Backbone as CSV, one residue per row, in Angstrom:
resi,resn,N_x,N_y,N_z,CA_x,CA_y,CA_z,C_x,C_y,C_z
1,MET,9.569,-32.774,4.722,10.032,-32.234,3.430,8.908,-31.926,2.482
2,GLY,8.912,-30.721,1.829,7.889,-30.363,0.867,8.324,-30.819,-0.536
3,LYS,7.362,-30.902,-1.397,7.551,-31.300,-2.795,8.439,-30.307,-3.521
4,LEU,8.458,-29.109,-3.127,9.144,-28.010,-3.825,10.179,-27.324,-2.958
5,ASP,10.761,-28.008,-1.994,11.675,-27.377,-1.125,12.758,-26.602,-1.811
6,ASP,12.955,-25.335,-1.493,13.986,-24.450,-2.001,13.871,-24.224,-3.546
7,ARG,12.753,-24.458,-4.114,12.568,-24.129,-5.495,11.948,-22.728,-5.569
8,VAL,12.108,-22.101,-6.764,11.560,-20.756,-6.988,10.523,-20.784,-8.043
9,ALA,9.370,-20.296,-7.741,8.240,-20.257,-8.625,7.744,-18.854,-8.922
10,VAL,7.517,-18.557,-10.223,6.939,-17.303,-10.665,5.463,-17.575,-11.050
11,ILE,4.567,-16.864,-10.343,3.100,-17.017,-10.682,2.632,-15.736,-11.226
12,THR,2.211,-15.692,-12.433,1.627,-14.499,-13.052,0.103,-14.351,-12.599
13,GLY,-0.333,-13.154,-12.433,-1.667,-12.932,-11.902,-1.925,-13.576,-10.599
14,ALA,-0.966,-13.367,-9.613,-0.975,-14.089,-8.411,-1.681,-13.426,-7.275
15,SER,-2.329,-12.266,-7.519,-2.902,-11.484,-6.421,-4.257,-11.986,-5.993
16,THR,-5.008,-12.582,-6.841,-6.340,-13.062,-6.454,-6.645,-14.389,-7.095
17,GLY,-7.762,-14.999,-6.653,-8.359,-16.192,-7.280,-7.377,-17.351,-7.378
18,ILE,-7.353,-17.953,-8.543,-6.574,-19.161,-8.793,-5.059,-18.859,-8.653
19,GLY,-4.635,-17.694,-9.056,-3.243,-17.306,-8.863,-2.833,-17.223,-7.415
20,ARG,-3.653,-16.583,-6.639,-3.418,-16.527,-5.229,-3.363,-17.931,-4.553
21,ALA,-4.300,-18.782,-4.921,-4.269,-20.098,-4.342,-3.075,-20.881,-4.804
22,THR,-2.675,-20.685,-5.951,-1.481,-21.406,-6.481,-0.227,-20.934,-5.751
23,ALA,-0.071,-19.617,-5.545,1.087,-19.108,-4.842,1.172,-19.634,-3.492
24,LEU,0.096,-19.631,-2.748,0.092,-20.205,-1.419,0.303,-21.706,-1.345
25,THR,-0.267,-22.436,-2.261,-0.140,-23.846,-2.267,1.329,-24.255,-2.542
26,LEU,1.968,-23.618,-3.502,3.386,-23.863,-3.828,4.300,-23.483,-2.637
27,ALA,3.950,-22.373,-1.944,4.707,-21.910,-0.790,4.620,-22.934,0.335
28,ARG,3.435,-23.493,0.562,3.257,-24.468,1.582,4.084,-25.734,1.398
29,GLU,4.431,-25.945,0.080,5.228,-27.138,-0.222,6.716,-26.801,-0.387
30,GLY,7.091,-25.583,0.082,8.525,-25.262,0.106,9.031,-24.269,-0.787
31,ALA,8.212,-23.798,-1.739,8.703,-22.853,-2.793,8.818,-21.381,-2.257
32,ASP,9.824,-20.636,-2.764,9.778,-19.236,-2.736,9.096,-18.759,-3.923
33,VAL,8.386,-17.610,-3.829,7.443,-17.237,-4.849,7.573,-15.779,-5.266
34,VAL,7.571,-15.603,-6.619,7.499,-14.274,-7.206,6.008,-14.029,-7.440
35,VAL,5.394,-13.053,-6.747,4.004,-12.804,-6.800,3.761,-11.635,-7.803
36,ASN,3.428,-12.009,-8.995,3.130,-11.000,-10.073,1.739,-10.430,-10.039
37,TYR,1.626,-9.146,-10.294,0.326,-8.514,-10.404,0.438,-7.341,-11.387
38,VAL,-0.690,-6.793,-11.832,-0.697,-5.650,-12.725,-1.174,-4.424,-11.942
39,ARG,-2.368,-4.510,-11.359,-2.879,-3.310,-10.665,-3.218,-3.557,-9.176
40,SER,-3.467,-4.876,-8.793,-3.898,-5.120,-7.428,-2.730,-5.227,-6.405
41,GLU,-2.100,-4.197,-6.181,-0.905,-4.215,-5.333,-1.180,-4.602,-3.914
42,ALA,-2.331,-4.058,-3.364,-2.636,-4.362,-1.945,-2.910,-5.868,-1.811
43,GLU,-3.678,-6.393,-2.791,-3.972,-7.817,-2.675,-2.746,-8.669,-2.852
44,ALA,-1.801,-8.184,-3.691,-0.552,-8.924,-3.920,0.319,-8.880,-2.628
45,GLU,0.302,-7.764,-2.035,1.020,-7.624,-0.719,0.436,-8.597,0.306
46,SER,-0.835,-8.748,0.354,-1.491,-9.713,1.251,-1.019,-11.205,0.974
47,VAL,-0.898,-11.502,-0.285,-0.449,-12.876,-0.619,1.012,-13.051,-0.192
48,ALA,1.805,-12.036,-0.439,3.218,-12.101,-0.047,3.358,-12.247,1.470
49,ALA,2.515,-11.489,2.197,2.571,-11.573,3.678,2.199,-12.949,4.195
50,GLU,1.249,-13.532,3.491,0.779,-14.914,3.945,1.803,-15.906,3.606
51,ILE,2.534,-15.762,2.461,3.687,-16.643,2.150,4.767,-16.544,3.251
52,ALA,5.097,-15.335,3.672,6.068,-15.118,4.725,5.686,-15.812,5.983
53,ARG,4.376,-15.795,6.304,3.913,-16.455,7.543,4.112,-17.989,7.433
54,LEU,4.109,-18.465,6.196,4.371,-19.876,5.960,5.892,-20.263,6.071
55,GLY,6.726,-19.195,6.217,8.131,-19.504,6.391,8.893,-19.479,5.038
56,ARG,8.287,-19.007,3.948,8.939,-18.878,2.685,9.113,-17.456,2.238
57,ARG,10.015,-17.230,1.318,10.249,-15.894,0.834,9.301,-15.558,-0.309
58,ALA,8.863,-14.293,-0.358,8.033,-13.835,-1.465,8.355,-12.400,-1.828
59,ILE,8.418,-12.111,-3.093,8.602,-10.766,-3.540,7.450,-10.385,-4.533
60,LEU,7.137,-9.122,-4.556,6.154,-8.603,-5.453,6.876,-8.159,-6.782
61,ALA,6.196,-8.355,-7.864,6.689,-7.943,-9.172,5.550,-7.477,-10.023
62,GLN,5.474,-6.185,-10.212,4.437,-5.583,-11.049,4.832,-5.762,-12.528
63,ALA,3.947,-6.288,-13.350,4.251,-6.490,-14.748,3.027,-6.836,-15.495
64,ASP,2.883,-6.274,-16.705,1.840,-6.580,-17.640,2.403,-7.639,-18.597
65,VAL,1.904,-8.899,-18.526,2.530,-9.935,-19.279,2.343,-9.809,-20.728
66,SER,1.485,-8.907,-21.183,1.291,-8.744,-22.652,2.321,-7.796,-23.241
67,ARG,3.285,-7.308,-22.404,4.308,-6.361,-22.855,5.677,-6.967,-22.667
68,THR,6.389,-6.978,-23.769,7.710,-7.628,-23.802,8.655,-7.072,-22.658
69,ALA,8.716,-5.745,-22.593,9.564,-5.080,-21.609,9.164,-5.421,-20.180
70,ASP,7.863,-5.523,-19.959,7.448,-5.911,-18.575,7.817,-7.384,-18.279
71,VAL,7.681,-8.260,-19.239,8.026,-9.655,-19.015,9.537,-9.732,-18.761
72,GLU,10.354,-9.027,-19.506,11.798,-9.022,-19.287,12.157,-8.480,-17.893
73,ARG,11.374,-7.506,-17.458,11.616,-6.996,-16.076,11.199,-7.972,-15.019
74,LEU,10.128,-8.686,-15.283,9.686,-9.744,-14.362,10.701,-10.854,-14.194
75,VAL,11.282,-11.282,-15.326,12.328,-12.283,-15.212,13.559,-11.751,-14.499
76,GLY,13.893,-10.498,-14.793,15.026,-9.958,-14.177,14.870,-9.822,-12.636
77,THR,13.669,-9.411,-12.181,13.347,-9.323,-10.791,13.514,-10.638,-10.112
78,ALA,12.968,-11.701,-10.735,13.053,-13.023,-10.201,14.511,-13.476,-10.012
79,LEU,15.307,-13.247,-11.081,16.711,-13.676,-11.010,17.507,-12.860,-9.993
80,ALA,17.235,-11.555,-9.974,17.990,-10.714,-9.017,17.637,-11.046,-7.564
81,SER,16.386,-11.562,-7.338,15.997,-11.845,-5.995,16.396,-13.275,-5.557
82,PHE,16.283,-14.212,-6.474,16.476,-15.608,-6.100,17.560,-16.372,-6.873
83,GLY,18.056,-15.786,-7.981,19.164,-16.348,-8.712,18.753,-17.478,-9.635
84,LYS,17.465,-17.854,-9.637,17.011,-18.946,-10.562,15.551,-18.870,-10.660
85,ILE,14.977,-19.671,-11.650,13.601,-19.878,-11.718,13.347,-21.415,-12.057
86,ASP,12.702,-22.080,-11.131,12.473,-23.482,-11.304,11.120,-23.785,-11.960
87,ALA,10.091,-23.008,-11.608,8.739,-23.198,-12.156,8.203,-21.834,-12.557
88,TRP,7.501,-21.838,-13.605,6.816,-20.629,-14.079,5.300,-20.988,-14.399
89,VAL,4.400,-20.297,-13.739,2.965,-20.625,-13.878,2.326,-19.439,-14.594
90,ASN,1.872,-19.670,-15.830,1.223,-18.601,-16.575,-0.347,-18.616,-16.255
91,ASN,-0.608,-17.903,-15.232,-2.009,-17.828,-14.746,-2.754,-16.571,-15.195
92,ALA,-1.993,-15.551,-15.455,-2.661,-14.198,-15.710,-3.624,-14.275,-16.918
93,GLY,-4.754,-13.704,-16.724,-5.751,-13.762,-17.774,-6.588,-12.505,-17.775
94,ALA,-7.141,-12.138,-18.903,-7.982,-10.947,-19.043,-9.370,-11.246,-18.536
95,ASP,-9.939,-10.366,-17.713,-11.308,-10.471,-17.253,-12.245,-9.588,-18.070
96,VAL,-13.013,-10.227,-18.975,-13.999,-9.475,-19.756,-15.409,-9.868,-19.346
97,LEU,-15.511,-10.526,-18.203,-16.851,-10.993,-17.728,-17.393,-10.103,-16.615
98,THR,-16.576,-9.384,-15.963,-17.053,-8.593,-14.854,-16.580,-7.101,-15.041
99,GLY,-17.125,-6.181,-14.258,-16.697,-4.767,-14.396,-17.056,-4.142,-15.738
100,ASP,-16.346,-3.036,-16.042,-16.669,-2.330,-17.284,-16.440,-3.156,-18.515
101,ALA,-15.427,-4.083,-18.458,-15.084,-4.856,-19.579,-16.246,-5.710,-20.073
102,ALA,-17.148,-6.040,-19.204,-18.287,-6.892,-19.575,-19.200,-6.223,-20.619
103,THR,-19.135,-4.851,-20.694,-19.921,-4.090,-21.635,-19.199,-3.741,-22.892
104,TRP,-17.985,-4.130,-23.001,-17.227,-3.847,-24.233,-17.812,-4.494,-25.488
105,PRO,-17.593,-3.907,-26.667,-17.877,-4.685,-27.872,-17.076,-5.972,-27.978
106,ASP,-17.590,-6.933,-28.689,-16.974,-8.189,-28.797,-15.551,-8.082,-29.344
107,GLU,-15.316,-7.191,-30.299,-14.012,-7.096,-30.920,-12.996,-6.621,-29.865
108,ALA,-13.412,-5.679,-29.004,-12.547,-5.190,-27.968,-12.156,-6.341,-26.944
109,LYS,-13.227,-7.137,-26.618,-13.020,-8.255,-25.795,-11.995,-9.268,-26.413
110,TRP,-12.182,-9.535,-27.725,-11.301,-10.418,-28.448,-9.842,-9.922,-28.312
111,ASP,-9.581,-8.617,-28.635,-8.286,-8.025,-28.591,-7.646,-8.165,-27.232
112,ARG,-8.371,-7.908,-26.183,-7.873,-7.962,-24.795,-7.571,-9.428,-24.439
113,VAL,-8.440,-10.341,-24.658,-8.191,-11.723,-24.267,-7.003,-12.317,-25.028
114,MET,-6.975,-12.029,-26.294,-5.859,-12.602,-27.112,-4.517,-11.971,-26.667
115,THR,-4.533,-10.672,-26.377,-3.305,-10.053,-25.976,-2.758,-10.568,-24.625
116,VAL,-3.618,-10.745,-23.683,-3.165,-11.197,-22.333,-3.054,-12.699,-22.282
117,ASP,-4.116,-13.467,-22.613,-4.098,-14.861,-22.343,-3.257,-15.713,-23.329
118,LEU,-3.259,-15.277,-24.563,-2.428,-16.022,-25.550,-1.080,-15.378,-25.781
119,LYS,-0.976,-14.144,-26.158,0.249,-13.520,-26.324,1.049,-13.480,-25.072
120,GLY,0.388,-13.144,-23.951,1.084,-13.085,-22.654,1.716,-14.461,-22.270
121,THR,0.921,-15.496,-22.485,1.444,-16.823,-22.172,2.656,-17.186,-23.101
122,TRP,2.599,-16.780,-24.354,3.624,-16.985,-25.275,4.905,-16.196,-24.923
123,LEU,4.779,-14.921,-24.555,5.915,-14.081,-24.190,6.534,-14.629,-22.893
124,CYS,5.726,-14.947,-21.948,6.253,-15.455,-20.610,6.909,-16.872,-20.854
125,SER,6.317,-17.722,-21.579,6.857,-19.019,-21.829,8.256,-18.942,-22.429
126,ARG,8.375,-18.046,-23.492,9.641,-17.934,-24.181,10.716,-17.345,-23.261
127,ALA,10.333,-16.362,-22.440,11.269,-15.685,-21.522,11.733,-16.740,-20.414
128,ALA,10.785,-17.489,-19.909,11.111,-18.464,-18.866,11.948,-19.569,-19.431
129,ALA,11.646,-19.982,-20.644,12.380,-21.012,-21.276,13.868,-20.673,-21.468
130,LEU,14.112,-19.457,-21.876,15.532,-19.030,-22.057,16.381,-19.254,-20.790
131,VAL,15.789,-18.825,-19.639,16.449,-19.010,-18.359,16.627,-20.451,-17.962
132,MET,15.533,-21.248,-18.131,15.522,-22.670,-17.756,16.474,-23.458,-18.653
133,MET,16.504,-23.165,-19.932,17.360,-23.943,-20.831,18.876,-23.672,-20.486
134,ARG,19.175,-22.489,-20.182,20.563,-22.215,-19.814,20.924,-22.946,-18.557
135,ARG,20.029,-23.052,-17.602,20.280,-23.747,-16.363,20.200,-25.246,-16.496
136,GLY,19.420,-25.700,-17.520,19.376,-27.159,-17.742,18.066,-27.839,-17.235
137,GLU,17.153,-27.129,-16.579,15.971,-27.728,-16.154,14.946,-26.648,-15.825
138,GLY,13.617,-27.060,-15.761,12.623,-26.174,-15.344,11.271,-26.734,-15.766
139,VAL,10.212,-26.103,-15.251,8.876,-26.472,-15.530,7.994,-25.282,-15.841
140,ILE,7.223,-25.359,-16.913,6.278,-24.329,-17.280,4.846,-24.933,-17.201
141,VAL,3.945,-24.254,-16.448,2.592,-24.650,-16.428,1.718,-23.567,-17.004
142,ASN,0.913,-23.837,-17.971,0.065,-22.854,-18.593,-1.398,-23.100,-18.230
143,MET,-2.202,-22.064,-18.255,-3.564,-22.126,-17.833,-4.525,-22.073,-19.087
144,ALA,-5.396,-23.051,-19.220,-6.378,-23.092,-20.335,-7.803,-23.046,-19.730
145,TRP,-8.696,-23.821,-20.403,-10.107,-23.859,-20.039,-10.661,-25.209,-20.543
146,ASP,-11.398,-25.890,-19.655,-11.855,-27.265,-20.069,-12.778,-27.216,-21.252
147,HIS,-13.556,-26.157,-21.410,-14.556,-26.085,-22.518,-13.917,-25.958,-23.903
148,VAL,-12.605,-25.787,-23.898,-11.871,-25.802,-25.210,-12.170,-27.122,-25.878
149,PHE,-12.384,-28.204,-25.063,-12.548,-29.515,-25.612,-13.993,-29.932,-25.805
150,HIS,-14.872,-29.035,-25.455,-16.324,-29.346,-25.382,-17.178,-28.303,-26.101
151,GLY,-16.812,-27.045,-26.067,-17.601,-25.989,-26.689,-18.619,-25.409,-25.734
152,MET,-18.985,-24.190,-25.975,-20.083,-23.523,-25.225,-20.653,-22.466,-26.104
153,GLY,-21.971,-22.416,-26.191,-22.699,-21.597,-27.202,-22.913,-20.178,-26.844
154,ASN,-21.888,-19.342,-26.670,-22.153,-17.877,-26.560,-20.934,-17.140,-27.099
155,PRO,-21.127,-15.901,-27.508,-19.979,-15.169,-28.123,-18.753,-15.040,-27.279
156,THR,-18.830,-14.764,-25.998,-17.675,-14.618,-25.226,-16.965,-15.917,-24.998
157,ALA,-17.692,-17.049,-24.942,-17.084,-18.356,-24.840,-16.186,-18.609,-26.027
158,ALA,-16.619,-18.194,-27.252,-15.858,-18.416,-28.426,-14.538,-17.666,-28.427
159,ILE,-14.555,-16.481,-27.782,-13.319,-15.711,-27.574,-12.345,-16.466,-26.679
160,TYR,-12.856,-16.898,-25.522,-12.037,-17.576,-24.609,-11.519,-18.900,-25.138
161,ALA,-12.326,-19.573,-25.878,-11.956,-20.857,-26.512,-10.859,-20.739,-27.478
162,ALA,-10.927,-19.685,-28.239,-9.903,-19.391,-29.268,-8.547,-19.151,-28.542
163,ALA,-8.595,-18.346,-27.507,-7.290,-17.993,-26.810,-6.772,-19.234,-26.081
164,LYS,-7.644,-19.892,-25.299,-7.192,-20.941,-24.503,-6.931,-22.248,-25.346
165,GLY,-7.555,-22.392,-26.451,-7.231,-23.460,-27.330,-5.876,-23.188,-27.969
166,GLY,-5.571,-21.995,-28.202,-4.203,-21.685,-28.700,-3.184,-21.918,-27.633
167,VAL,-3.479,-21.655,-26.355,-2.527,-22.061,-25.324,-2.283,-23.551,-25.213
168,VAL,-3.285,-24.337,-25.354,-3.149,-25.777,-25.386,-2.226,-26.212,-26.502
169,ALA,-2.523,-25.759,-27.759,-1.738,-26.121,-28.913,-0.301,-25.690,-28.837
170,MET,-0.140,-24.410,-28.378,1.217,-23.848,-28.249,2.030,-24.614,-27.246
171,SER,1.411,-25.025,-26.143,2.104,-25.746,-25.096,2.603,-27.101,-25.541
172,ARG,1.837,-27.707,-26.361,2.314,-29.013,-26.936,3.528,-28.790,-27.816
173,CYS,3.547,-27.697,-28.605,4.701,-27.413,-29.477,5.926,-27.067,-28.573
174,LEU,5.709,-26.266,-27.552,6.784,-25.965,-26.638,7.359,-27.162,-25.849
175,ALA,6.435,-28.055,-25.492,6.906,-29.282,-24.843,7.872,-30.044,-25.695
176,ARG,7.628,-30.150,-26.962,8.540,-30.831,-27.866,9.811,-30.012,-28.064
177,GLU,9.612,-28.680,-28.315,10.809,-27.845,-28.548,11.782,-27.793,-27.367
178,LEU,11.239,-27.833,-26.153,12.105,-27.547,-25.003,12.576,-28.920,-24.326
179,ALA,11.999,-29.990,-24.709,12.445,-31.307,-24.129,13.849,-31.602,-24.530
180,PRO,14.625,-32.339,-23.665,14.103,-32.907,-22.385,14.418,-32.085,-21.138
181,ARG,14.976,-30.898,-21.369,15.339,-30.064,-20.192,14.216,-29.358,-19.499
182,VAL,13.223,-28.917,-20.278,12.092,-28.155,-19.690,10.775,-28.850,-20.018
183,ARG,9.932,-29.095,-19.003,8.683,-29.632,-19.212,7.619,-28.592,-19.295
184,VAL,6.632,-28.774,-20.226,5.621,-27.824,-20.358,4.295,-28.589,-20.321
185,ASN,3.378,-28.115,-19.428,2.070,-28.790,-19.290,0.976,-27.722,-19.079
186,VAL,-0.277,-28.203,-19.118,-1.405,-27.258,-19.035,-2.423,-27.739,-18.007
187,VAL,-2.964,-26.815,-17.257,-4.134,-27.065,-16.381,-5.360,-26.337,-17.001
188,ALA,-6.432,-27.027,-17.145,-7.580,-26.470,-17.780,-8.715,-26.465,-16.759
189,PRO,-8.957,-25.330,-15.970,-10.027,-25.323,-15.058,-11.399,-25.252,-15.721
190,GLY,-12.457,-25.719,-14.982,-13.859,-25.594,-15.390,-14.549,-24.573,-14.542
191,TRP,-15.660,-24.969,-13.973,-16.454,-24.085,-13.137,-15.860,-23.938,-11.775
192,ILE,-15.133,-22.824,-11.612,-14.408,-22.576,-10.399,-14.980,-21.349,-9.658
193,LYS,-15.026,-21.390,-8.359,-15.676,-20.306,-7.532,-14.690,-19.093,-7.469
194,THR,-14.760,-18.302,-8.537,-13.991,-17.040,-8.546,-14.985,-15.867,-8.406
195,ARG,-14.430,-14.649,-8.572,-15.272,-13.464,-8.472,-16.395,-13.550,-9.437
196,TRP,-16.198,-13.991,-10.705,-17.209,-14.071,-11.657,-18.310,-15.009,-11.232
197,ALA,-17.948,-16.176,-10.653,-18.930,-17.145,-10.230,-19.776,-16.585,-9.117
198,GLU,-19.230,-15.731,-8.308,-19.973,-15.228,-7.079,-21.055,-14.248,-7.510
199,GLN,-21.014,-13.775,-8.644,-22.073,-12.822,-9.119,-23.242,-13.517,-9.874
200,LEU,-23.168,-14.766,-10.072,-24.259,-15.504,-10.760,-25.465,-15.563,-9.889
201,ASP,-26.663,-15.599,-10.617,-27.893,-15.733,-9.943,-28.038,-17.247,-9.493
202,GLU,-29.065,-17.516,-8.646,-29.193,-18.830,-8.147,-29.538,-19.851,-9.202
203,ALA,-30.299,-19.497,-10.220,-30.658,-20.395,-11.292,-29.380,-20.880,-12.070
204,ARG,-28.520,-19.962,-12.386,-27.334,-20.290,-13.112,-26.402,-21.149,-12.296
205,ALA,-26.265,-20.754,-10.976,-25.379,-21.557,-10.116,-25.879,-22.969,-9.959
206,ALA,-27.247,-23.115,-9.906,-27.805,-24.435,-9.716,-27.590,-25.230,-10.991
207,SER,-27.681,-24.569,-12.135,-27.431,-25.270,-13.432,-26.079,-25.832,-13.516
208,VAL,-25.029,-25.102,-12.986,-23.693,-25.612,-12.945,-23.577,-26.877,-12.122
209,LEU,-24.238,-26.865,-11.033,-24.190,-28.089,-10.148,-24.846,-29.284,-10.818
210,ARG,-25.979,-29.018,-11.531,-26.640,-30.147,-12.160,-25.797,-30.801,-13.256
211,GLN,-24.937,-30.015,-13.914,-24.179,-30.588,-15.053,-22.835,-31.156,-14.576
212,THR,-22.479,-30.959,-13.284,-21.190,-31.381,-12.778,-21.259,-32.725,-12.036
213,PRO,-20.682,-33.833,-12.629,-20.799,-35.145,-12.068,-20.351,-35.182,-10.611
214,LEU,-19.321,-34.364,-10.202,-18.838,-34.453,-8.806,-19.721,-33.575,-7.864
215,GLY,-20.715,-32.917,-8.466,-21.732,-32.334,-7.571,-21.371,-31.048,-6.872
216,ARG,-20.327,-30.386,-7.233,-20.027,-29.088,-6.544,-19.267,-28.226,-7.474
217,TRP,-19.173,-26.919,-7.066,-18.217,-26.033,-7.740,-16.782,-26.385,-7.396
218,GLY,-15.905,-26.145,-8.342,-14.459,-26.258,-7.959,-14.052,-24.969,-7.265
219,LEU,-12.936,-25.207,-6.498,-12.318,-24.173,-5.732,-11.006,-23.759,-6.341
220,PRO,-10.477,-22.570,-6.156,-9.169,-22.240,-6.648,-8.079,-23.183,-6.170
221,GLU,-8.305,-23.677,-4.978,-7.312,-24.626,-4.389,-7.279,-25.956,-5.173
222,ASP,-8.504,-26.362,-5.778,-8.441,-27.559,-6.624,-7.553,-27.368,-7.812
223,VAL,-7.580,-26.234,-8.434,-6.702,-25.907,-9.577,-5.232,-25.868,-9.110
224,ALA,-5.007,-25.203,-7.932,-3.683,-25.057,-7.451,-3.055,-26.461,-7.190
225,SER,-3.828,-27.403,-6.798,-3.296,-28.741,-6.497,-2.784,-29.408,-7.767
226,ALA,-3.490,-29.173,-8.842,-3.044,-29.746,-10.137,-1.780,-29.099,-10.575
227,VAL,-1.692,-27.713,-10.438,-0.425,-27.062,-10.765,0.700,-27.498,-9.873
228,LEU,0.470,-27.784,-8.627,1.505,-28.278,-7.750,2.059,-29.617,-8.246
229,PHE,1.181,-30.472,-8.653,1.594,-31.817,-9.143,2.494,-31.582,-10.404
230,LEU,2.050,-30.793,-11.334,2.836,-30.636,-12.554,4.144,-29.851,-12.350
231,ALA,4.207,-29.070,-11.281,5.436,-28.288,-10.970,6.444,-29.144,-10.118
232,SER,5.932,-30.297,-9.610,6.837,-31.064,-8.704,7.537,-32.192,-9.367
233,PRO,8.459,-32.800,-8.721,9.220,-33.940,-9.277,8.272,-35.176,-9.485
234,GLU,7.140,-35.178,-8.860,6.232,-36.305,-8.952,5.667,-36.415,-10.398
235,SER,5.796,-35.353,-11.218,5.320,-35.430,-12.632,6.501,-35.403,-13.593
236,SER,7.616,-35.862,-13.162,8.913,-35.710,-13.888,8.885,-36.386,-15.327
237,PHE,7.931,-37.306,-15.521,7.862,-37.992,-16.806,6.630,-37.580,-17.547
238,ILE,6.118,-36.353,-17.303,4.922,-35.838,-17.929,5.243,-34.493,-18.609
239,THR,4.973,-34.480,-19.879,5.090,-33.185,-20.590,4.140,-33.133,-21.745
240,GLY,3.682,-31.911,-22.116,2.774,-31.755,-23.250,1.399,-32.269,-23.007
241,GLN,1.000,-32.348,-21.700,-0.281,-32.800,-21.321,-1.214,-31.738,-20.735
242,THR,-2.519,-31.968,-20.826,-3.495,-31.073,-20.211,-4.284,-31.810,-19.175
243,ILE,-4.325,-31.293,-17.941,-5.188,-31.814,-16.874,-6.413,-30.986,-16.794
244,LEU,-7.587,-31.570,-16.905,-8.861,-30.868,-16.771,-9.289,-30.911,-15.351
245,VAL,-9.533,-29.754,-14.701,-9.932,-29.585,-13.358,-11.346,-28.993,-13.407
246,GLY,-12.323,-29.833,-13.670,-13.729,-29.291,-13.844,-14.808,-30.162,-13.286
247,GLY,-14.436,-31.134,-12.419,-15.537,-31.986,-11.823,-16.190,-32.945,-12.730
248,GLY,-15.602,-33.111,-13.957,-16.167,-34.068,-14.900,-17.193,-33.547,-15.866
249,VAL,-17.379,-32.216,-15.875,-18.286,-31.643,-16.871,-17.748,-31.930,-18.300
250,VAL,-16.496,-31.779,-18.480,-15.827,-32.112,-19.751,-14.928,-33.234,-19.526
251,MET,-15.091,-34.319,-20.296,-14.204,-35.441,-20.166,-13.574,-35.683,-21.593
252,ALA,-12.224,-35.495,-21.578,-11.509,-35.503,-22.821,-10.498,-36.687,-22.877
């Protein structure tokens, strides 16, 4: 028996990286999964195919979480396909570190990160909560950043910290508002081997290892394991909390 047998999970930003690992991890533990994506349809299809090979059901749902109409459509797709939502993982985030976005002015980066990471989490949490409160139970897991509690001295870090710090504070409020029927918790990753990490030079990568007590980079699966715990009955007496998944760089 899996920890999430016959439960339904919606994962935003599920086509790559941490979202992909989370979708697959929850599926391995028995969940059916709504695989949300914005543009990466082929990669989302790959995730859904792998979930099917695990013996679970998966559907694709294109939606921009920063838009109310898209979020409503995402909820509607999940309910039409599975009839319920047991867990909602707000993983979608704006990438302003790679690609063309890395060259944007700081104000443009601010607007994009705030719109997707903070507003998107707020819109999705409210929409998921409405469904879960009517049903009488559910779990929301939001994604933050461990350096919210530690700080980092560069302009882009300040943008992410503002957005992800808002996610942490908002989640605590939601946890009180929605209790006891819906639990709301946060996972705050640190240095994780994502596409951004793969482009770092050797000196920067070595610096990360030196400052990490556990002596390695984190993997998307490390973050997914924390999400699994918070989405499962094993955490049934935990709400309003933040789990840092960063190898000990930040200890709060």
